[in-house]
C-alpha positions as CSV (number, residue, x, y, z in Angstrom):
1,X,-2.4,-16.1,65.6
2,X,-2.7,-14.3,62.3
3,X,-1.0,-11.0,62.9
4,X,-1.3,-9.6,59.4
5,X,-5.0,-10.2,59.3
6,X,-5.6,-8.7,62.8
7,X,-3.7,-5.6,61.7
8,X,-5.6,-5.4,58.4
9,X,-8.9,-5.6,60.2
10,X,-7.9,-2.9,62.7
11,X,-7.0,-0.6,59.9
12,X,-10.2,-1.3,58.0
13,X,-12.2,-0.4,61.1
14,X,-10.0,2.6,62.0
15,X,-9.0,1.2,65.4
16,X,-5.4,2.1,66.5
17,X,-4.8,-1.2,68.3
18,X,-6.1,-4.2,70.2
19,X,-5.0,-4.7,73.8
20,X,-5.2,-8.3,75.0
21,X,-4.8,-8.8,78.8
22,X,-5.4,-11.6,81.2
23,X,-5.0,-12.9,84.7
24,X,-5.3,-16.5,85.7
25,X,-6.7,-17.5,82.3
26,X,-9.9,-15.5,82.8
27,X,-10.2,-14.5,79.1
28,X,-10.7,-17.5,76.9
29,X,-11.2,-15.2,73.9
30,X,-7.7,-13.9,74.1
31,X,-6.3,-17.3,74.6
32,X,-8.0,-18.7,71.5
33,X,-7.2,-15.8,69.2
34,X,-3.5,-15.7,70.3
35,X,-3.2,-19.4,70.1
36,X,-2.4,-19.9,73.8
37,X,-2.8,-23.1,75.7
38,X,-5.8,-22.7,78.1
39,X,-4.5,-25.5,80.2
40,X,-1.2,-23.8,80.9
41,X,-1.7,-21.8,84.0
42,X,-0.2,-18.3,84.2
43,X,-0.1,-16.7,87.7
44,X,0.8,-13.1,86.8
45,X,-0.9,-10.4,84.7
46,X,0.2,-10.1,81.1
47,X,-0.6,-7.8,78.2
48,X,-0.2,-8.1,74.5
49,X,-0.7,-4.9,72.4
50,X,-1.3,-5.3,68.6
51,X,-1.1,-1.9,66.9
52,X,-2.8,-1.5,63.5
53,X,0.7,-0.8,62.1
54,X,4.1,-1.8,63.4
55,X,5.4,-4.3,65.8
56,X,3.3,-5.8,68.7
57,X,4.5,-5.6,72.2
58,X,4.1,-8.1,75.1
59,X,4.3,-6.9,78.7
60,X,4.9,-9.7,81.1
61,X,6.0,-10.3,84.7
62,X,9.7,-11.0,85.3
63,X,8.5,-14.1,87.2
64,X,7.0,-15.5,84.0
65,X,9.3,-13.7,81.6
66,X,9.6,-16.5,79.0
67,X,6.0,-17.9,79.0
68,X,5.0,-15.7,76.1
69,X,8.1,-15.9,73.9
70,X,6.1,-17.6,71.1
71,X,4.2,-14.4,70.5
72,X,5.7,-12.0,67.9
73,X,7.1,-8.6,68.6
74,X,9.0,-6.9,71.4
75,X,9.1,-8.0,75.0
76,X,8.9,-5.7,78.0
77,X,8.8,-6.8,81.6
78,X,7.7,-5.5,84.9
79,X,8.3,-6.4,88.6
80,X,6.2,-4.1,90.8
81,X,2.7,-2.8,90.1
82,X,4.3,0.6,89.7
83,X,6.5,-0.8,87.0
84,X,3.4,-2.3,85.3
85,X,1.6,0.9,85.2
86,X,4.6,2.8,83.8
87,X,5.4,0.2,81.2
88,X,1.9,-0.1,80.1
89,X,1.6,3.7,79.7
90,X,4.8,3.6,77.6
91,X,3.7,0.7,75.4
92,X,0.4,2.4,74.5
93,X,1.9,5.9,74.0
94,X,-0.1,8.9,73.0
95,X,-3.9,9.0,72.9
96,X,-5.4,6.1,70.8
97,X,-8.6,4.2,70.1
98,X,-8.0,0.8,71.6
99,X,-10.2,-2.3,71.3
100,X,-10.5,-4.5,74.4
101,X,-12.8,-7.3,75.5
102,X,-15.4,-4.8,76.8
103,X,-18.9,-3.9,76.0
104,X,-20.5,-0.6,76.9
105,X,-23.3,-1.0,79.5
106,X,-22.5,-4.8,79.4
107,X,-24.8,-5.0,76.3
108,X,-22.8,-7.9,74.9
109,X,-21.8,-10.0,78.0
110,X,-20.2,-12.6,75.9
111,X,-17.3,-10.3,75.2
112,X,-17.5,-8.2,78.4
113,X,-14.5,-9.9,80.1
114,X,-11.9,-7.2,80.9
115,X,-12.4,-6.0,84.5
116,X,-13.6,-2.5,85.3
117,X,-10.3,-1.6,87.0
118,X,-8.2,-2.4,83.9
119,X,-10.6,-0.3,81.8
120,X,-10.2,2.6,84.3
121,X,-6.4,2.2,84.2
122,X,-6.2,2.4,80.4
123,X,-8.6,5.3,80.3
124,X,-6.5,7.1,82.9
125,X,-3.7,7.1,80.2
126,X,-6.0,9.2,78.0
127,X,-7.1,6.4,75.6
128,X,-10.6,5.8,74.1
129,X,-11.7,2.2,74.6
130,X,-14.0,0.5,72.1
131,X,-15.5,-2.9,72.2
132,X,-13.7,-5.8,70.5
133,X,-17.0,-7.6,69.9
134,X,-17.0,-7.4,66.1
135,X,-13.3,-8.1,66.0
136,X,-13.9,-11.2,68.1
137,X,-16.6,-12.5,65.8
138,X,-14.4,-11.9,62.7
139,X,-11.7,-14.2,64.2
140,X,-14.0,-16.7,66.0
141,X,-17.4,-16.9,64.3
142,X,-17.3,-16.3,60.6
143,X,-17.4,-19.4,58.4
144,X,-15.2,-20.3,55.5
145,X,-16.5,-22.5,52.6
146,X,-15.4,-25.8,54.2
147,X,-17.1,-25.0,57.5
148,X,-20.3,-23.9,55.7
149,X,-20.4,-27.0,53.7
150,X,-20.1,-29.1,56.9
151,X,-23.2,-27.2,58.2
152,X,-25.1,-27.9,55.0
153,X,-24.3,-31.6,55.1
154,X,-25.3,-31.8,58.8
155,X,-28.6,-30.1,57.8
156,X,-29.3,-32.7,55.2
157,X,-28.8,-35.5,57.7
158,X,-30.6,-33.8,60.6
159,X,-33.6,-32.9,58.4
160,X,-33.9,-36.6,57.4
161,X,-33.8,-37.6,61.1
162,X,-36.4,-35.0,61.9
163,X,-38.8,-36.5,59.3
164,X,-38.2,-40.0,60.7
165,X,-39.0,-38.8,64.2
166,X,-42.4,-37.6,63.2
167,X,-43.1,-40.7,61.1
168,X,-42.2,-42.8,64.2
169,X,-44.7,-40.9,66.3
170,X,-47.4,-41.5,63.7
171,X,-46.6,-45.2,63.6
172,X,-46.6,-45.5,67.3
173,X,-50.1,-43.9,67.6
174,X,-51.5,-46.0,64.8
175,X,-50.1,-49.2,66.1
176,X,-50.6,-48.6,69.8
177,X,-46.9,-48.7,70.6
178,X,-47.2,-46.0,73.3
179,X,-44.0,-44.2,72.6
180,X,-43.2,-41.3,74.9
181,X,-41.4,-38.0,74.4
182,X,-38.3,-39.6,75.9
183,X,-38.5,-42.6,73.5
184,X,-38.6,-40.3,70.5
185,X,-35.6,-38.3,71.9
186,X,-33.6,-41.5,72.2
187,X,-34.6,-42.6,68.7
188,X,-33.3,-39.3,67.4
189,X,-30.0,-39.7,69.3
190,X,-29.6,-43.3,67.9
191,X,-30.2,-42.1,64.4
192,X,-27.7,-39.2,64.9
193,X,-25.1,-41.7,65.8
194,X,-25.9,-44.0,62.9
195,X,-25.8,-40.9,60.6
196,X,-22.3,-39.7,61.7
197,X,-23.8,-36.8,63.7
198,X,-23.0,-35.6,67.2
199,X,-25.3,-33.5,69.4
200,X,-22.3,-32.9,71.8
201,X,-23.8,-34.8,74.7
202,X,-27.1,-32.9,74.7
203,X,-30.4,-34.4,74.0
204,X,-33.0,-32.9,71.6
205,X,-36.2,-31.4,73.0
206,X,-39.4,-33.5,72.3
207,X,-42.4,-32.0,74.0
208,X,-46.2,-32.5,73.7
209,X,-49.0,-30.1,74.6
210,X,-47.9,-27.8,77.5
211,X,-44.5,-29.3,78.1
212,X,-42.6,-27.1,75.6
213,X,-44.2,-24.0,77.2
214,X,-41.0,-24.4,79.2
215,X,-38.7,-23.3,76.3
216,X,-35.9,-25.6,77.5
217,X,-38.0,-28.6,78.5
218,X,-36.0,-31.8,78.8
219,X,-37.7,-35.1,78.5
220,X,-36.6,-37.8,80.9
221,X,-37.8,-41.3,81.7
222,X,-39.6,-39.9,84.8
223,X,-41.3,-36.8,83.3
224,X,-42.0,-38.1,79.8
225,X,-45.6,-38.4,78.6
226,X,-47.0,-40.9,76.1
227,X,-47.6,-39.3,72.7
228,X,-51.3,-39.8,71.7
229,X,-53.8,-38.7,69.1
230,X,-54.8,-35.1,69.6
231,X,-51.3,-34.0,71.0
232,X,-49.3,-31.1,69.8
233,X,-45.7,-32.0,69.3
234,X,-42.6,-29.8,69.2
235,X,-39.2,-31.2,68.3
236,X,-36.0,-29.1,68.6
237,X,-33.0,-30.9,67.4
238,X,-29.4,-29.9,66.7
239,X,-26.3,-31.7,65.6
240,X,-23.1,-31.5,63.6
241,X,-20.9,-33.9,61.6
242,X,-18.9,-36.0,64.1
243,X,-15.5,-34.6,62.9
244,X,-13.2,-31.8,63.9
245,X,-14.2,-28.3,62.8
246,X,-17.7,-29.2,61.9
247,X,-20.5,-26.7,62.2
248,X,-23.9,-27.2,64.0
249,X,-27.3,-27.3,62.3
250,X,-30.2,-26.3,64.7
251,X,-33.9,-26.4,63.9
252,X,-37.3,-26.6,65.6
253,X,-40.5,-28.0,63.9
254,X,-44.1,-28.4,65.2
255,X,-46.8,-30.9,64.5
256,X,-50.1,-32.3,65.5
257,X,-51.1,-35.9,65.9
258,X,-54.2,-36.0,63.7
259,X,-55.8,-33.9,61.0
260,X,-57.8,-31.3,63.1
261,X,-55.4,-29.2,65.2
262,X,-56.9,-26.7,67.7
263,X,-57.5,-23.3,66.0
264,X,-55.4,-21.6,68.7
265,X,-52.5,-23.9,67.8
266,X,-52.8,-23.1,64.2
267,X,-53.1,-19.4,65.0
268,X,-49.9,-19.1,67.1
269,X,-48.0,-21.2,64.6
270,X,-48.9,-18.8,61.8
271,X,-47.9,-15.8,64.0
272,X,-44.5,-17.4,64.7
273,X,-44.0,-18.4,61.1
274,X,-44.8,-14.9,59.9
275,X,-42.4,-13.4,62.5
276,X,-39.6,-15.8,61.3
277,X,-40.1,-14.7,57.7
278,X,-40.2,-11.0,58.7
279,X,-36.7,-11.4,60.3
280,X,-35.2,-12.9,57.2
281,X,-37.0,-10.2,55.0
282,X,-35.5,-7.5,57.2
283,X,-32.0,-8.8,56.9
284,X,-32.4,-9.3,53.1
285,X,-33.7,-5.8,52.6
286,X,-31.0,-4.1,54.7
287,X,-28.2,-6.0,53.0
288,X,-29.7,-5.4,49.5
289,X,-29.5,-1.7,50.3
290,X,-25.8,-2.0,51.1
291,X,-26.4,-1.1,54.7
292,X,-25.1,-2.7,57.9
293,X,-27.5,-5.0,59.9
294,X,-27.2,-5.5,63.6
295,X,-28.5,-8.4,65.8
296,X,-30.7,-6.2,67.9
297,X,-32.5,-4.7,64.9
298,X,-33.4,-8.1,63.6
299,X,-34.9,-9.1,66.9
300,X,-37.0,-6.0,66.9
301,X,-38.3,-6.7,63.4
302,X,-39.2,-10.3,64.3
303,X,-40.7,-9.5,67.7
304,X,-42.9,-6.7,66.3
305,X,-44.9,-9.2,64.4
306,X,-45.6,-11.2,67.6
307,X,-46.4,-8.1,69.6
308,X,-48.7,-6.7,66.9
309,X,-50.6,-10.0,66.9
310,X,-51.1,-9.8,70.7
311,X,-48.6,-12.4,71.9
312,X,-45.6,-10.3,72.8
313,X,-45.7,-11.3,76.5
314,X,-45.6,-15.0,75.4
315,X,-42.4,-14.6,73.4
316,X,-40.0,-15.4,76.2
317,X,-36.5,-15.3,74.7
318,X,-34.3,-13.7,72.1
319,X,-35.1,-14.3,68.4
320,X,-31.9,-16.2,67.7
321,X,-28.3,-17.1,68.5
322,X,-24.9,-17.4,66.7
323,X,-24.1,-20.9,65.5
324,X,-20.6,-22.4,65.2
325,X,-18.8,-25.5,66.3
326,X,-21.1,-25.3,69.3
327,X,-24.8,-24.8,69.2
328,X,-24.4,-21.3,70.6
329,X,-21.5,-19.7,68.8
330,X,-19.4,-16.6,69.6
331,X,-20.8,-14.4,66.9
332,X,-23.7,-12.0,66.8
333,X,-27.0,-13.1,68.4
334,X,-30.4,-11.9,67.2
335,X,-31.2,-10.2,70.4
336,X,-32.7,-7.0,71.8
337,X,-34.4,-8.7,74.7
338,X,-31.9,-10.5,76.9
339,X,-29.1,-8.3,75.7
340,X,-28.7,-5.6,73.2
341,X,-26.5,-7.2,70.6
342,X,-24.8,-4.4,68.7
343,X,-22.6,-6.7,66.6
344,X,-23.0,-6.6,62.8
345,X,-24.2,-9.5,60.7
346,X,-21.1,-9.9,58.6
347,X,-20.5,-12.2,55.6
348,X,-19.8,-15.6,57.1
349,X,-22.3,-15.1,60.0
350,X,-24.4,-18.2,60.8
351,X,-27.3,-17.8,63.2
352,X,-30.7,-19.1,64.2
353,X,-34.1,-17.4,63.8
354,X,-36.5,-19.0,66.3
355,X,-39.4,-17.0,67.5
356,X,-41.8,-18.8,69.8
357,X,-45.1,-18.4,71.7
358,X,-45.4,-20.1,75.0
359,X,-48.8,-20.4,76.6
360,X,-48.2,-21.8,80.1
361,X,-50.3,-24.8,81.0
362,X,-51.7,-25.0,77.4
363,X,-49.4,-25.2,74.4
364,X,-46.3,-23.8,72.7
365,X,-44.9,-23.2,69.3
366,X,-41.4,-22.4,68.1
367,X,-40.2,-22.3,64.5
368,X,-36.4,-22.3,64.0
369,X,-34.3,-22.0,60.9
370,X,-30.7,-21.2,60.3
371,X,-29.7,-18.1,58.4
372,X,-26.3,-17.5,56.7
373,X,-24.9,-14.2,55.3
374,X,-22.9,-15.3,52.2
375,X,-19.9,-13.4,50.7
376,X,-22.2,-11.7,48.2
377,X,-24.0,-10.1,51.3
378,X,-27.1,-12.1,50.7
379,X,-29.0,-14.0,53.5
380,X,-29.8,-17.6,52.8
381,X,-31.9,-20.1,54.8
382,X,-29.8,-23.3,54.9
383,X,-32.5,-25.9,55.2
384,X,-36.2,-26.5,54.8
385,X,-38.6,-23.8,56.1
386,X,-41.8,-25.0,57.8
387,X,-44.8,-23.2,56.3
388,X,-47.6,-25.3,57.8
389,X,-48.0,-27.6,60.8
390,X,-47.1,-31.2,60.3
391,X,-50.3,-33.2,60.5
392,X,-49.7,-36.8,61.3
393,X,-52.2,-39.2,59.7
394,X,-53.2,-41.6,62.4
């Protein structure tokens, strides 16, 4: 753990301390930030309080007194639950503002880990509890230069595979090969492996016509359709360099097999494209003004375009998600639908913007890019942006 940095961040945010607590390894966030082994089972409650200034204190059961000795600071122990309450009250002292893995109204469930009873206990001592959500993303989700470069390199390789996939569809239709959605998915996975990329055991989405109206459609040998002239084709693919610490690149593009796509398909693509661009423009404008920008606000800005154009009910998911070493990272999501993500887009944040319109039984469009807030507080799109449907010449 980086104690100096944790305390500096607490001071910067005017938080008196950060209380980590766990029972039976229920809080993976605490384990990661403190550098604890998630495979080492602990059977008793433990607490680790990091003040914004001064020495940390760990409070542990006498049954497991030495299990936390690698952590810095003082050690205090308890035997009974009464001891625990008294020691914890003493450790925290007079009224403070204390961060915990908690989210008011469960708005950010990803960080809402501390149980209600523990929150009640700490509040009974007179303390104000605030969410650790932004602290968590500072220590778990913000990218340094090396991590960001791995994302960019993954993007260059994934974009090449994406173009190859659409070219393979065009050849298949022209030559009568009869390739299916599943065949193209498997081609993408082969090319990922050949390109030094990993999709972490997950297959990309390749869907024609109404199949991607299920936003998480998964092509299989059994459900896959042959891709033919006149089909709409959505491809959602994600991967990272096959090396430790690499960061994911995650995109979705849409195309049509032929030169005369249905007017409705063109219409909904343009709505989604405009919504995607509105989200980036909103972030750019807010940061240029020197203001803070929060995930829920960006979702609203993006979704408004879709709603105003009459397709609000067909936009079935949040606008985007955090991206890290996993496709869905532990930073701010672009969401005011499934959750109200009140986390701030901080320098180093990487996230997707992926509005979609899903017309059940008919067709679907999603347009996904990756956005990054750099250390000059500018938002950049890290790969190509789809402005028009891909039209496959067959």
